[in-house]
Structure formats: C-alpha cells, structure tokens
N, C-alpha and C positions, 0 to 999 in steps of 0.2 A: 816590455811594458804591454804591449798588445798581448802577447803571449799570455800574461798575468790577466788582462781584461779579455780572453777568451775564453779561460778557465773558468772567470767568473761568472760569465754567461752561459757558459754550459751546463753549470753548475746549479743556476739560476733557472735554466731551461729543466733540468734533471729533476730539481723539486716542484717546478710546477706541473710536469708530467707524471710524478709522486701521487701530487694532490689531486690532478686529475682520476688518474685510477683510483685512490681512495673514494672519491666522490662519486665515481662510477659505480664501483663495489655497493656504497650505500643505497645509490640509485637503483639498483638490481634488486637488493634486498627489501627496498620499500616495494617497491614493483611484486615482488614474490609473496609479501605479505598480503597486498591491497587484494590479489588475487584471490588467495587462500581465503580470506575475507569475506571478497564477492563470492565464492562459491559454497562459505558456509552461512552467508546470508540467503543465496536461493535456493538450498536444502531448506532451511529452516521455512522461509517461505513456503515452498512446498508442502513441508510437515503441516503445516496451521490450516492451507489450503486444502489440502487432500493430503492425509496420510498415510494411506494407502500407494499413493500414488512415487512418493519422495523418500529416500533418506535407507527406508528397510531393504531394498534391494542391491543397495551401495554403489549404484551409479551415480554420476553427477548430474545434476540438472540442468538443463539448457535454459537460457535466459528467452528461449523463445516459449518453453515451456512454464517459465516463470510468467511471462508476460502473458499469454493466454488464461494462465488460471486466474491472475489477477483481474483479468478485462471480463471473463464470467463471472468473478465476484461482483464485480461494478454492474454489468447487467442484470446478475439476479438483484442487487441492492436498490439497482432503479424500477425493478418489475416491483418488487417489494413495495415501495414508496409510491409508485401508481397504484397497486392494490389497497394499500391503505386509505389514498385520498378519494377510491372509488367507494371505500367503504364508510368512510366518514360521510359524504355527501348520502349515502343511502341511510346511513343512521338519522344524518339530519332530517331528511323528507320524511322517514317512518317518524322522527318526534314531533315534527312537525303535524304529521296525520293523526296521531294520537293527543295531541294538543285541541285538535279541532274538533276529535271525537268526544275526549272529555267536555269541552266547553256542551257539544251537544247534548252532551248528556246531562249537565247540569240545568239546560234550558229546558231539558224534558222532564227531570226530576220536580224545576220548580213548576212546570206546566200540570203536572200529576199533583202536587201537594195543592192548587189551586185549584184544581177541579176538585179535589177530598172535602 
C-alpha cells in the first residue's frame, strides 16, 4: 500500500514538473515575442523621429537612442511653444498699437473735417 502511495505521489510530482516545464516554455516564448515587439517599436520610433538614423542600416536601435530622440523632440516642442507664446505676445502688442494709431487717425480726420 505504501508503494502504491509512493507511485501515486511520484506520478503527481512528475505531472507537476511537466506542467511547470510547459509553463516555462510558454513564458520563454512570451518573453521572446515581447522582446521582438520592443525592438520593432524602438525601430519604428526612430524611423518616425529620424528616418536616416534607424532601420535603413539594419542595426538594432538602442533604448538610449530612442530616449535621446524622444527627449530631443520634446525639447524642440517646448521651444516651439515658447516661441509661439512670444509671437502671440508680440502680435497682441502690435494690434494694440495699431488700434491706438487707428483711434488717433480717426481723431485727426474728425479734427480735419471740422477745420474744413
């Protein structure tokens, strides 16, 4: 009876080991696919950010290259926003001056008409 119990326990252990092996293979496969997707994503990001720097050479793109390119684009975007704000302020100032000049011209026209 003990022998039967040991055989059953061994059989159960063997089944558990097979299941663990199957899960390990699935995890390795998932990990490999995730790595391939990451590599593809990095390459696509670099192609969009800088077509001449990625993909065309056949070299894999490093995470650092992607980070640097995204940081560069972010900095350029920030500078563009700052420039836009500056131009809007300048435009507002010029419009205010133009309104003032227009008002002065109206006053001058009215004065000229009264003189005539």
